[in-house]
N, C-alpha and C positions, 0 to 999 in steps of 0.2 A: 739348578735343576733345568733341564731342557725338555721341550715339548715337540711332538711330531704333529704337524698339521694334516688332518685327514680330509676336511672339507671346509670351505669358507664362502661367506657371502658378506655384503656390506654391513649387515646388521647382526650376523651370527657366525661363529666358527666352531668347528669340531676338532678338538685336540686330544692327544693322548700323551701320557708320559712313559708309556711302555713301548719300546721300539719293536716288540714282537707281537704280531697279531695271530691269534689262533684261527683256524679255518672256520669254526662255528661262529666267530665274531665278525667275519667278513660280511655275512648276510645282514647282520645288525648294523654294521657300518654303512652299508649301501642304503638301508632303510633310514638311518639317521641323516645321511646326506640328502635323501629325497625330502625328509622333513625340513631340513635347513633350507633347501631350494624352495619348497612350498611356502615356508615362512617368509622368505625373501619376496616371492611373487605376491603374497598377500600384503606384505608391508608396502611394496611398490604401488599396488592397486589402491590401497587405503590412502597413501600419500597423494597420488594423482587425483583421487576423488576429493580429498580435503583441499588440495590446491584449486581444483575447479569450483568447489563450493565456496571457498574463500574469495576467489575471483568474482564469482557471481554476486555474492553478498557485498563485496567492496564496490563492484560496478553499480549495483542497485543503490547503495548508499551514496555513492558519488553522483549518480544521476539525480537522485532526490535532492541532494545538497545543491547541485548546480541549478536545478529547476527552482528551488527556493531562493537562491541568491539572484538568479535571473529575474524572478518575479519581483523581488525586493528592489532590484536595480531599475527595472521598468517602472515600478510604482513611483520611485524617486524621480525618475526622468519625467514621468507624466505629471507629477505634482509641480516639478520645476517649470515644465512647459505651461501648465495652467497659470502659475504665478506670473510667468513672463508674459502670457497672453493678456492677463488683467493689467499688468504694468504697462504694456504697449498700448492697450486700449485707452487707459487713462492718459498716458503721455501723448497719444495721437490727438485726443480731443483738445488737450492743452496746447499742443503744437498748432492745430488748425485755428484755434482762437487767436494765438499769438501771430500767426501768419495774417489773419484778417486784420488784426490791429496794425501790423506793420504796413500792409497794403493801404489801409485807410489813412494812415499817417502820411503816406506818400502822395495821396490824392489831395485835391483842393478841399479843405475841410468844409467850406461853405457848400460845395456841391454834394458832398457826402451827407451833411446835415440836411440839406434841402431834399435829397432823395428819401431820407428816413422820415422827415416830416410829411412829405407827400404820401408815402405809403401809409403812415399812421392816419393821415387825414382821409385818405380814400377808404380805409377800413371803417372810419366813423361816419362818413357821409352816407346817405343824405339825411340822417335822422336829426342831427342837432347842429346849431351854429358852433363854430370852433374858434377859440383863441389860441394862437400858436406863439409861445414865448421861446426866444433863442438869444444867444449872446448878441450884443449890439452890432458887432462887425458882420454878423451873418444875416441880418434882417433883409438886406437887399437881395441876396441870392435866394433865400428861402421864399421871400415874397414873389420874386419872378417865377419861381418853380411852381408855387401854389396858385398864382393868379388865374391860370386857365381852368382850374378845377371848379371854382365857384365863388360867388360874392359873399358867402357866409363864412369866410375864413378871414380872420384879422391877425396879421403878424406883428408882434411887438418885440422890442429889444428888452432884455433883462440882464443887467450887469452882474447879477449874482450867479448866472449860469456859465458853465465852462464852454469853450469854443465848440465842442462836439456834443453838447447837451441840447435837448429839445423837450419842452413840456407843452402838452395839449390840454387846454382847459375847455370843458363843456359844462352845460347846466347839470349834468349828472355826475361829474367828477373830473379828476385830473389823471392824465397818463403821461408817463415819461417815455420818450421815444428816442433818446440819444443812442449813439453807437455803443458806449460802455454799458448802458442799461440792456441793450439787445444782447451783447456778448455775455453779460452776467447771467441773463436768462438762459442762454445756451449752456453756460457752465453748469447751471443748476440742473438742466435736463440731462446733461452728460453724467453728472455725479449721481443723479437718481438712477439712471440706467446702469451705471457701474455697480451701485449698491444692490440693485435688483439682480444683476448677473452673478454677484458674489455669493 
C-alpha cells in the first residue's frame, strides 16, 4: 500500500491513501495542515521552555554544589593552616631553645655560668646572704664575676654539679640557676602557651 503525503512537520505528518481529493475535502485538508503546523509550533515552544528550565535548574544545582565543595575545600585548607601554625609555633620554640643551647655550648662555659649566677644573685640581693655552688672548674670565673656585687656572696665548688649548673643557697631556700634549668623553664612556658592557644 502507498500513501500520499499531504502535510508534514518534525513531530506529525498528514497522509492519505486515496490519490484523489474531493473539492470539499481540500478545505479540511488546509485546516488539518494548519493544526499540524500549530502543533509543531507548540511542541517547539514547549521544548525550548523545557530546555531553558532544565538549564536554569542544572545551573542552580551546579552553583550550589560548587559553593558547597568550595566551602568544604576552604574549611579543609583553613584547618590544615591552623594545624601547621600550631606545629610551626611549637617547632619554633624548640628551635629557639636549641639555638640558645648551641650558642651557649660554643661560648666559654665559665663565663655563661658566671653571667647566670650574677643575674640570679642580683635578683636576690640585697635581702639575704648568698652561697653560690658551681662545678669546681668554674669557681674562679664565677667568683671574679660576682666579687664586685658584694661581700655577702660566697662561691664554692661542688663536684656533684654539671659544668653549666649553678645553685644559689640562701637562708630562705635554694634556687637552681644553671643554663639547662633556665631553658627548661622556657620550654615549660612555651608548652603552656601552646596548650592555651590550642
